[in-house]
N, CA and C atoms as a LAMMPS dump frame, in Angstrom:
ITEM: TIMESTEP
0
ITEM: NUMBER OF ATOMS
534
ITEM: BOX BOUNDS ff ff ff
-5.0000000000000000e+02 5.0000000000000000e+02
-5.0000000000000000e+02 5.0000000000000000e+02
-5.0000000000000000e+02 5.0000000000000000e+02
ITEM: ATOMS id mol type element x y z
1 1 1 N 138.917 -176.059 192.948
2 1 2 C 140.281 -175.602 193.227
3 1 3 C 141.187 -176.7 193.594
4 2 1 N 140.623 -177.956 194.149
5 2 2 C 141.319 -179.314 194.394
6 2 3 C 141.708 -179.876 193.06
7 3 1 N 140.871 -179.686 191.988
8 3 2 C 141.522 -180.198 190.763
9 3 3 C 142.583 -179.404 190.022
10 4 1 N 142.619 -178.131 190.387
11 4 2 C 143.84 -177.404 189.812
12 4 3 C 145.002 -177.763 190.577
13 5 1 N 145.024 -177.929 191.978
14 5 2 C 146.064 -178.092 192.735
15 5 3 C 146.479 -179.634 192.49
16 6 1 N 145.489 -180.439 192.103
17 6 2 C 146.094 -181.787 191.838
18 6 3 C 146.677 -181.784 190.558
19 7 1 N 146.075 -181.118 189.49
20 7 2 C 146.789 -181.084 188.146
21 7 3 C 148.202 -180.326 188.13
22 8 1 N 148.417 -179.312 189.008
23 8 2 C 149.816 -178.819 189.266
24 8 3 C 150.613 -179.684 189.953
25 9 1 N 150.237 -180.537 190.992
26 9 2 C 151.098 -181.654 191.487
27 9 3 C 151.536 -182.73 190.56
28 10 1 N 150.428 -183.21 189.748
29 10 2 C 150.726 -184.052 188.431
30 10 3 C 151.859 -183.594 187.625
31 11 1 N 151.705 -182.249 187.227
32 11 2 C 152.623 -181.48 186.209
33 11 3 C 153.848 -181.638 186.839
34 12 1 N 154.083 -181.273 188.179
35 12 2 C 155.405 -181.077 188.72
36 12 3 C 155.846 -182.463 188.946
37 13 1 N 155.226 -183.484 189.174
38 13 2 C 155.775 -184.905 189.336
39 13 3 C 156.245 -185.387 188.194
40 14 1 N 155.652 -185.053 187.072
41 14 2 C 155.975 -185.468 185.598
42 14 3 C 157.396 -184.847 185.223
43 15 1 N 157.441 -183.452 185.602
44 15 2 C 158.602 -182.782 185.446
45 15 3 C 159.763 -183.405 186.089
46 16 1 N 159.619 -183.587 187.332
47 16 2 C 160.686 -184.335 188.112
48 16 3 C 161.131 -185.573 187.585
49 17 1 N 159.903 -186.509 187.051
50 17 2 C 160.232 -187.696 186.558
51 17 3 C 161.061 -187.702 185.144
52 18 1 N 160.775 -186.821 184.476
53 18 2 C 161.436 -186.642 183.105
54 18 3 C 162.699 -185.927 183.279
55 19 1 N 162.889 -184.862 184.152
56 19 2 C 164.25 -184.403 184.586
57 19 3 C 165.203 -185.471 184.946
58 20 1 N 164.839 -186.285 185.738
59 20 2 C 165.744 -187.245 186.244
60 20 3 C 165.774 -188.265 185.36
61 21 1 N 165.569 -188.316 184.303
62 21 2 C 165.404 -189.566 183.241
63 21 3 C 166.986 -189.674 182.567
64 22 1 N 167.083 -190.038 181.301
65 22 2 C 168.253 -190.436 180.667
66 22 3 C 169.222 -189.185 180.506
67 23 1 N 168.803 -187.961 180.748
68 23 2 C 169.636 -186.959 180.263
69 23 3 C 170.623 -186.674 181.437
70 24 1 N 171.379 -187.444 181.846
71 24 2 C 172.454 -187.164 182.917
72 24 3 C 173.5 -186.207 182.576
73 25 1 N 173.731 -185.218 183.303
74 25 2 C 174.4 -184.137 182.83
75 25 3 C 175.837 -184.071 183.723
76 26 1 N 175.768 -184.527 184.787
77 26 2 C 177.137 -184.134 185.843
78 26 3 C 177.149 -185.26 186.93
79 27 1 N 178.404 -185.486 187.044
80 27 2 C 178.838 -186.174 188.269
81 27 3 C 180.279 -186.124 188.65
82 28 1 N 180.311 -185.964 190.006
83 28 2 C 181.803 -185.47 190.327
84 28 3 C 182.241 -186.55 191.544
85 29 1 N 183.476 -187.072 191.392
86 29 2 C 183.998 -188.141 192.335
87 29 3 C 185.367 -188.013 192.667
88 30 1 N 185.982 -188.032 193.72
89 30 2 C 187.184 -188.008 193.851
90 30 3 C 187.853 -189.458 193.888
91 31 1 N 188.856 -189.689 193.199
92 31 2 C 189.397 -191.212 193.078
93 31 3 C 190.758 -191.179 193.159
94 32 1 N 191.318 -192.358 193.617
95 32 2 C 192.898 -192.134 193.762
96 32 3 C 193.454 -192.851 192.527
97 33 1 N 194.658 -192.176 192.187
98 33 2 C 195.37 -192.762 191.112
99 33 3 C 196.825 -192.706 191.642
100 34 1 N 197.483 -193.892 191.331
101 34 2 C 199.002 -193.932 191.686
102 34 3 C 199.815 -194.488 190.561
103 35 1 N 201.098 -193.724 190.259
104 35 2 C 201.722 -193.807 189.31
105 35 3 C 203.098 -194.16 189.923
106 36 1 N 203.788 -195.065 189.625
107 36 2 C 205.107 -195.287 189.989
108 36 3 C 206.12 -194.936 188.878
109 37 1 N 207.084 -194.02 189.009
110 37 2 C 208.097 -193.627 188.047
111 37 3 C 209.301 -194.309 188.569
112 38 1 N 209.74 -194.991 187.6
113 38 2 C 211.011 -195.841 187.766
114 38 3 C 212.092 -195.709 186.472
115 39 1 N 213.102 -196.437 186.797
116 39 2 C 214.023 -196.285 185.708
117 39 3 C 213.738 -196.884 184.535
118 40 1 N 214.326 -196.698 183.311
119 40 2 C 214.085 -197.469 182.015
120 40 3 C 214.134 -198.818 182.088
121 41 1 N 215.123 -199.477 182.849
122 41 2 C 215.203 -200.781 182.733
123 41 3 C 214.298 -201.858 183.587
124 42 1 N 213.421 -200.931 184.479
125 42 2 C 212.583 -201.328 185.44
126 42 3 C 210.943 -200.974 185.204
127 43 1 N 210.8 -200.429 184.176
128 43 2 C 209.351 -200.046 183.777
129 43 3 C 208.775 -201.268 183.033
130 44 1 N 207.463 -201.066 182.902
131 44 2 C 206.488 -202.137 182.19
132 44 3 C 206.897 -201.828 180.747
133 45 1 N 207.089 -200.725 180.241
134 45 2 C 207.559 -200.551 178.73
135 45 3 C 209.14 -200.384 179.036
136 46 1 N 209.897 -201.503 178.876
137 46 2 C 211.262 -201.378 178.926
138 46 3 C 212.367 -200.869 178.154
139 47 1 N 213.237 -200.181 178.345
140 47 2 C 214.213 -199.924 177.493
141 47 3 C 215.536 -200.435 177.892
142 48 1 N 216.01 -201.505 177.043
143 48 2 C 217.059 -202.232 177.571
144 48 3 C 218.511 -202.028 176.518
145 49 1 N 219.492 -201.213 177.108
146 49 2 C 220.788 -201.259 176.274
147 49 3 C 221.364 -202.516 175.717
148 50 1 N 221.67 -202.638 174.517
149 50 2 C 222.188 -203.784 173.963
150 50 3 C 223.57 -203.687 173.454
151 51 1 N 224.243 -202.609 173.244
152 51 2 C 225.329 -202.283 172.876
153 51 3 C 226.126 -201.425 173.965
154 52 1 N 227.596 -201.574 173.791
155 52 2 C 228.443 -200.706 174.822
156 52 3 C 228.124 -199.316 174.7
157 53 1 N 227.774 -198.806 173.492
158 53 2 C 227.45 -197.457 173.163
159 53 3 C 226.117 -196.956 173.76
160 54 1 N 225.35 -197.816 174.391
161 54 2 C 224.033 -197.485 175.015
162 54 3 C 224.041 -198.067 176.308
163 55 1 N 223.646 -197.427 177.341
164 55 2 C 223.656 -197.575 178.663
165 55 3 C 222.684 -196.914 179.452
166 56 1 N 222.533 -197.269 180.835
167 56 2 C 221.581 -196.65 181.673
168 56 3 C 222.468 -195.49 182.557
169 57 1 N 221.806 -194.315 182.447
170 57 2 C 222.516 -193.324 183.145
171 57 3 C 221.505 -192.674 184.299
172 58 1 N 221.748 -193.018 185.207
173 58 2 C 220.699 -192.637 186.531
174 58 3 C 219.358 -193.173 185.928
175 59 1 N 219.376 -194.567 185.635
176 59 2 C 218.061 -194.836 185.075
177 59 3 C 217.442 -194.56 183.931
178 60 1 N 218.194 -193.767 183.138
179 60 2 C 217.649 -193.243 181.8
180 60 3 C 218.765 -193.744 180.758
181 61 1 N 218.014 -194.284 179.652
182 61 2 C 218.734 -194.694 178.535
183 61 3 C 219.694 -193.656 177.882
184 62 1 N 220.812 -193.717 177.53
185 62 2 C 221.734 -192.691 177.055
186 62 3 C 222.46 -193.609 175.964
187 63 1 N 222.637 -192.717 174.656
188 63 2 C 223.56 -193.381 173.659
189 63 3 C 224.628 -192.171 173.688
190 64 1 N 225.812 -193.005 173.7
191 64 2 C 226.957 -192.125 173.975
192 64 3 C 228.241 -192.717 173.189
193 65 1 N 228.769 -192.088 172.298
194 65 2 C 229.804 -192.647 171.594
195 65 3 C 230.993 -191.566 171.936
196 66 1 N 231.623 -191.633 172.947
197 66 2 C 232.554 -190.76 173.236
198 66 3 C 233.541 -191.495 174.537
199 67 1 N 234.589 -190.845 174.719
200 67 2 C 235.238 -191.308 176.027
201 67 3 C 234.658 -191.2 177.262
202 68 1 N 233.446 -190.334 177.294
203 68 2 C 232.714 -190.119 178.635
204 68 3 C 231.957 -191.429 178.927
205 69 1 N 231.818 -192.227 177.964
206 69 2 C 230.63 -193.498 178.226
207 69 3 C 231.527 -194.187 179.202
208 70 1 N 230.868 -194.715 180.206
209 70 2 C 231.209 -195.401 181.357
210 70 3 C 231.917 -196.906 180.846
211 71 1 N 231.249 -197.235 179.512
212 71 2 C 231.72 -198.603 178.977
213 71 3 C 233.161 -198.305 178.108
214 72 1 N 233.562 -197.171 177.95
215 72 2 C 234.606 -196.716 177.066
216 72 3 C 235.914 -197.641 177.55
217 73 1 N 236.472 -198.267 176.521
218 73 2 C 237.681 -198.801 176.627
219 73 3 C 238.988 -198.068 176.15
220 74 1 N 239.967 -197.437 176.931
221 74 2 C 240.9 -196.546 176.597
222 74 3 C 241.667 -197.044 175.439
223 75 1 N 241.943 -196.178 174.638
224 75 2 C 242.817 -196.282 173.507
225 75 3 C 242.164 -197.004 172.166
226 76 1 N 240.655 -196.908 172.416
227 76 2 C 240.015 -197.539 171.27
228 76 3 C 239.262 -196.305 170.573
229 77 1 N 239.918 -195.084 170.429
230 77 2 C 239.329 -193.961 169.691
231 77 3 C 238.401 -193.238 170.655
232 78 1 N 238.055 -192.059 170.086
233 78 2 C 237.298 -191.158 171.05
234 78 3 C 236.178 -190.548 170.262
235 79 1 N 235.652 -191.086 169.259
236 79 2 C 234.437 -190.665 168.664
237 79 3 C 234.35 -191.315 167.277
238 80 1 N 233.358 -190.565 166.515
239 80 2 C 233.003 -191.007 165.126
240 80 3 C 233.933 -190.088 164.288
241 81 1 N 234.451 -190.383 162.968
242 81 2 C 235.095 -189.524 161.965
243 81 3 C 234.238 -188.55 161.238
244 82 1 N 234.928 -187.383 160.809
245 82 2 C 234.279 -186.381 160.084
246 82 3 C 234.173 -186.959 158.849
247 83 1 N 232.783 -186.44 158.292
248 83 2 C 232.375 -186.763 156.746
249 83 3 C 232.259 -188.006 156.644
250 84 1 N 231.667 -188.804 157.539
251 84 2 C 231.286 -190.315 157.578
252 84 3 C 229.924 -190.589 158.036
253 85 1 N 229.436 -191.663 157.624
254 85 2 C 228.11 -192.234 158.152
255 85 3 C 228.252 -193.472 158.689
256 86 1 N 227.546 -193.661 159.821
257 86 2 C 227.648 -194.921 160.712
258 86 3 C 226.328 -195.408 160.788
259 87 1 N 226.167 -196.828 160.671
260 87 2 C 224.892 -197.211 160.922
261 87 3 C 225.243 -198.357 162.208
262 88 1 N 224.328 -198.222 163.207
263 88 2 C 224.346 -199.127 164.317
264 88 3 C 223.079 -199.679 164.409
265 89 1 N 223.084 -201.091 164.35
266 89 2 C 221.91 -201.892 164.434
267 89 3 C 221.678 -202.379 165.933
268 90 1 N 220.745 -202.415 166.525
269 90 2 C 220.293 -203.04 167.863
270 90 3 C 221.128 -202.223 168.792
271 91 1 N 220.876 -200.994 169.008
272 91 2 C 221.528 -200.311 169.949
273 91 3 C 220.73 -200.389 171.345
274 92 1 N 219.51 -200.571 171.188
275 92 2 C 218.687 -200.803 172.469
276 92 3 C 217.383 -201.615 171.962
277 93 1 N 216.662 -202.087 172.908
278 93 2 C 215.371 -202.678 172.698
279 93 3 C 214.193 -202.204 173.371
280 94 1 N 213.024 -202.214 172.774
281 94 2 C 211.628 -201.819 173.747
282 94 3 C 210.9 -203.127 173.558
283 95 1 N 210.73 -203.315 175.144
284 95 2 C 210.031 -204.289 175.383
285 95 3 C 208.605 -204.073 175.941
286 96 1 N 207.696 -205.074 175.938
287 96 2 C 206.276 -204.729 176.669
288 96 3 C 206.057 -205.654 177.652
289 97 1 N 205.989 -205.119 178.802
290 97 2 C 205.706 -206.315 179.874
291 97 3 C 204.379 -205.851 180.504
292 98 1 N 203.557 -205.123 180.017
293 98 2 C 202.177 -204.598 180.316
294 98 3 C 201.098 -205.887 180.295
295 99 1 N 200.613 -205.933 181.68
296 99 2 C 199.469 -206.937 181.705
297 99 3 C 200.08 -208.39 181.474
298 100 1 N 201.298 -208.516 181.805
299 100 2 C 201.856 -209.943 181.603
300 100 3 C 201.199 -211.084 182.371
301 101 1 N 200.292 -210.967 183.414
302 101 2 C 199.686 -212.064 184.027
303 101 3 C 198.319 -212.228 183.537
304 102 1 N 197.912 -211.255 182.434
305 102 2 C 196.487 -211.161 181.985
306 102 3 C 196.546 -212.246 180.747
307 103 1 N 195.491 -212.998 180.35
308 103 2 C 195.26 -213.729 179.401
309 103 3 C 195.39 -213.196 178.085
310 104 1 N 194.929 -211.814 177.981
311 104 2 C 194.804 -211.089 176.932
312 104 3 C 196.01 -210.108 177.013
313 105 1 N 197.079 -210.417 176.338
314 105 2 C 198.225 -209.24 176.179
315 105 3 C 198.06 -208.098 175.084
316 106 1 N 198.136 -206.92 175.49
317 106 2 C 197.687 -205.844 174.613
318 106 3 C 199.097 -205.303 174.086
319 107 1 N 199.038 -204.977 172.738
320 107 2 C 200.252 -204.426 172.224
321 107 3 C 200.432 -202.952 172.583
322 108 1 N 201.492 -202.606 172.515
323 108 2 C 201.897 -200.999 172.687
324 108 3 C 202.345 -200.561 171.534
325 109 1 N 202.107 -198.982 171.166
326 109 2 C 202.49 -198.591 169.856
327 109 3 C 203.617 -197.421 170.295
328 110 1 N 204.621 -197.511 169.786
329 110 2 C 205.783 -196.586 170.032
330 110 3 C 206.164 -195.741 168.975
331 111 1 N 206.44 -194.557 169.169
332 111 2 C 206.876 -193.438 168.516
333 111 3 C 208.204 -193.043 169.104
334 112 1 N 209.359 -193.064 168.131
335 112 2 C 210.807 -192.589 168.684
336 112 3 C 211.083 -191.534 167.42
337 113 1 N 211.437 -190.316 167.917
338 113 2 C 211.759 -189.271 167.094
339 113 3 C 213.193 -188.592 167.679
340 114 1 N 213.804 -187.952 166.552
341 114 2 C 214.89 -187.249 166.918
342 114 3 C 214.843 -186.196 166.128
343 115 1 N 215.359 -184.877 166.405
344 115 2 C 215.225 -183.589 165.608
345 115 3 C 215.481 -183.6 164.215
346 116 1 N 214.892 -183.274 163.34
347 116 2 C 215.314 -182.984 161.875
348 116 3 C 216.315 -182.139 161.814
349 117 1 N 217.142 -182.71 160.57
350 117 2 C 218.451 -182.003 160.507
351 117 3 C 219.657 -182.069 161.634
352 118 1 N 219.434 -183.12 162.301
353 118 2 C 220.237 -183.301 163.409
354 118 3 C 221.488 -184.237 162.998
355 119 1 N 221.248 -184.986 161.684
356 119 2 C 222.326 -185.873 161.274
357 119 3 C 221.905 -187.382 161.915
358 120 1 N 220.901 -187.343 162.556
359 120 2 C 220.654 -188.703 163.227
360 120 3 C 219.391 -189.096 162.581
361 121 1 N 219.247 -190.483 162.255
362 121 2 C 218.116 -191.198 162.007
363 121 3 C 217.785 -192.324 162.817
364 122 1 N 216.523 -192.889 163.127
365 122 2 C 216.253 -194.047 163.875
366 122 3 C 215.564 -195.018 163.136
367 123 1 N 215.693 -196.271 163.343
368 123 2 C 215.138 -197.376 162.62
369 123 3 C 214.861 -198.629 163.64
370 124 1 N 213.689 -199.443 163.406
371 124 2 C 213.418 -200.603 164.016
372 124 3 C 213.756 -201.664 163.145
373 125 1 N 214.231 -202.862 163.641
374 125 2 C 214.596 -204.024 162.97
375 125 3 C 215.997 -204.011 162.454
376 126 1 N 216.2 -204.738 161.278
377 126 2 C 217.423 -204.923 161.029
378 126 3 C 217.698 -203.68 159.723
379 127 1 N 218.928 -202.989 159.617
380 127 2 C 219.112 -202.079 158.408
381 127 3 C 219.559 -202.9 157.413
382 128 1 N 220.294 -203.906 157.578
383 128 2 C 220.714 -204.914 156.319
384 128 3 C 220.082 -206.193 156.629
385 129 1 N 219.795 -206.749 155.594
386 129 2 C 219.182 -208.128 155.476
387 129 3 C 219.847 -208.903 154.352
388 130 1 N 220.604 -209.873 154.59
389 130 2 C 221.506 -210.733 153.671
390 130 3 C 222.384 -209.763 152.788
391 131 1 N 222.787 -208.819 153.327
392 131 2 C 223.596 -207.874 152.454
393 131 3 C 222.866 -206.792 151.759
394 132 1 N 221.644 -206.581 151.895
395 132 2 C 221.093 -205.629 151.085
396 132 3 C 220.211 -204.842 152.031
397 133 1 N 220.017 -203.692 151.692
398 133 2 C 219.038 -202.772 152.7
399 133 3 C 217.67 -203.388 152.84
400 134 1 N 217.298 -203.428 154.144
401 134 2 C 216.076 -203.959 154.627
402 134 3 C 214.924 -203 154.529
403 135 1 N 213.86 -203.459 154.858
404 135 2 C 212.472 -202.401 155.068
405 135 3 C 212.553 -201.692 156.298
406 136 1 N 213.944 -201.338 156.721
407 136 2 C 213.936 -200.685 158.148
408 136 3 C 213.29 -199.271 158.107
409 137 1 N 213.447 -198.568 156.906
410 137 2 C 212.985 -197.173 156.771
411 137 3 C 213.564 -196.142 157.915
412 138 1 N 214.703 -196.036 157.665
413 138 2 C 215.203 -194.924 158.695
414 138 3 C 214.758 -193.656 158.424
415 139 1 N 214.42 -193.056 159.548
416 139 2 C 213.729 -191.555 159.437
417 139 3 C 214.023 -190.874 160.717
418 140 1 N 213.669 -189.496 160.932
419 140 2 C 213.622 -188.785 162.076
420 140 3 C 212.67 -189.221 163.052
421 141 1 N 211.535 -189.989 162.658
422 141 2 C 210.556 -190.35 163.488
423 141 3 C 209.893 -191.632 163.002
424 142 1 N 209.935 -192.657 163.673
425 142 2 C 209.327 -193.935 163.207
426 142 3 C 208.399 -194.345 164.377
427 143 1 N 207.297 -195.208 163.827
428 143 2 C 206.479 -195.871 164.602
429 143 3 C 206.539 -197.144 164.4
430 144 1 N 206.197 -198.232 165.58
431 144 2 C 206.107 -199.392 165.575
432 144 3 C 205.301 -199.925 166.65
433 145 1 N 204.8 -201.34 166.658
434 145 2 C 204.193 -201.87 167.657
435 145 3 C 204.855 -203.092 168.237
436 146 1 N 204.835 -203.049 169.586
437 146 2 C 205.511 -203.934 170.261
438 146 3 C 204.47 -204.812 171.081
439 147 1 N 204.54 -206.311 170.662
440 147 2 C 203.635 -207.346 171.315
441 147 3 C 204.363 -207.635 172.654
442 148 1 N 203.405 -208.089 173.537
443 148 2 C 203.94 -208.559 174.692
444 148 3 C 205.04 -209.946 174.429
445 149 1 N 206.119 -209.804 175.183
446 149 2 C 207.069 -210.738 175.039
447 149 3 C 207.934 -210.763 173.623
448 150 1 N 207.737 -209.95 172.872
449 150 2 C 208.476 -209.883 171.521
450 150 3 C 209.259 -208.425 171.417
451 151 1 N 210.286 -208.197 171.981
452 151 2 C 211.027 -206.932 172.127
453 151 3 C 211.189 -206.617 170.646
454 152 1 N 211.331 -205.163 170.339
455 152 2 C 211.692 -204.577 168.943
456 152 3 C 213.055 -204.111 169.216
457 153 1 N 213.986 -204.135 168.415
458 153 2 C 215.435 -203.675 168.522
459 153 3 C 215.352 -202.291 167.378
460 154 1 N 216.4 -201.211 168.228
461 154 2 C 216.152 -200.158 167.541
462 154 3 C 217.675 -199.761 167.402
463 155 1 N 217.814 -199.326 166.155
464 155 2 C 219.152 -198.969 165.597
465 155 3 C 219.225 -197.311 165.226
466 156 1 N 220.436 -196.909 164.795
467 156 2 C 220.672 -195.354 164.486
468 156 3 C 221.524 -195.348 163.322
469 157 1 N 221.32 -194.377 162.745
470 157 2 C 222.234 -193.797 161.445
471 157 3 C 222.831 -192.451 162.134
472 158 1 N 224.311 -192.253 161.993
473 158 2 C 224.667 -191.078 162.289
474 158 3 C 225.43 -190.461 160.993
475 159 1 N 224.795 -189.578 160.562
476 159 2 C 225.458 -188.896 159.236
477 159 3 C 226.353 -187.703 159.61
478 160 1 N 227.634 -187.79 159.641
479 160 2 C 228.585 -186.628 160.114
480 160 3 C 229.085 -185.818 159.062
481 161 1 N 228.454 -185.951 157.861
482 161 2 C 228.738 -185.196 156.518
483 161 3 C 228.654 -183.666 156.94
484 162 1 N 229.782 -183.037 156.786
485 162 2 C 229.749 -181.653 157.057
486 162 3 C 229.592 -181.005 158.507
487 163 1 N 229.671 -182.054 159.456
488 163 2 C 229.549 -181.906 160.774
489 163 3 C 230.808 -181.3 161.334
490 164 1 N 230.768 -179.994 162.265
491 164 2 C 232.065 -179.714 162.854
492 164 3 C 232.648 -180.531 163.763
493 165 1 N 233.881 -180.41 164.013
494 165 2 C 234.464 -181.439 164.958
495 165 3 C 233.991 -180.972 166.234
496 166 1 N 233.883 -181.829 167.268
497 166 2 C 233.437 -181.557 168.735
498 166 3 C 232.332 -182.549 169.09
499 167 1 N 231.986 -182.152 170.338
500 167 2 C 230.901 -182.914 170.975
501 167 3 C 229.45 -182.351 170.341
502 168 1 N 228.505 -183.202 170.021
503 168 2 C 227.525 -182.882 169.531
504 168 3 C 226.129 -183.69 170.284
505 169 1 N 225.288 -183.26 170.671
506 169 2 C 224.262 -183.693 171.57
507 169 3 C 222.926 -183.706 171.065
508 170 1 N 222.21 -184.722 171.071
509 170 2 C 220.839 -184.762 170.051
510 170 3 C 219.741 -185.613 171.243
511 171 1 N 218.865 -184.86 171.405
512 171 2 C 217.639 -185.504 172.347
513 171 3 C 216.806 -186.382 171.453
514 172 1 N 216.459 -187.637 172.124
515 172 2 C 215.72 -188.689 171.583
516 172 3 C 214.455 -188.591 172.362
517 173 1 N 213.4 -188.656 171.538
518 173 2 C 211.954 -188.688 172.363
519 173 3 C 211.313 -190.037 171.997
520 174 1 N 210.786 -190.665 173.198
521 174 2 C 210.105 -191.902 172.888
522 174 3 C 208.544 -191.761 173.725
523 175 1 N 207.756 -192.074 172.812
524 175 2 C 206.329 -192.293 173.364
525 175 3 C 205.602 -193.56 173.174
526 176 1 N 205.058 -194.061 174.223
527 176 2 C 204.24 -195.287 174.042
528 176 3 C 202.846 -195.249 174.608
529 177 1 N 201.937 -195.842 173.645
530 177 2 C 200.604 -195.752 174.039
531 177 3 C 200.157 -197.217 173.828
532 178 1 N 199.178 -197.517 174.925
533 178 2 C 198.495 -198.861 174.908
534 178 3 C 197.186 -198.828 174.062
């Protein structure tokens, strides 16, 4: 009888030892996470207006070619012409200030998109280079990488062909990942 009880205790002990081994299944912990939401010009991934047509509106980057723009100069037109295409280089820039005190500076990957068939395209870099079209590749969605300390300038193409007269609003979406 002692042998049977001893054998059972040995088997139970082995099962406990094997059960607590490398097959870790669950862990629960509460940790604190703090995120500071700030204006586009004060964030670690900075969106900085470069032209009068782009400005910060309550901390949000806004592109506006109309008399409602706070930088508008009276008497200098009220918008873009009908059936025309405009190219604006360097409307704003995206900079990467993440981990600036770290010896290893990580790049960020940025995606900017505008709705398809909106008459708006976006591009990074120069549209024209020495009088010829560059490799900017304007599209409704672009992706580029921003290195620490090397901002990337963003421009727009507005194609107003067959657009009705009046005010048109298009939303731009920006996503950045490290």
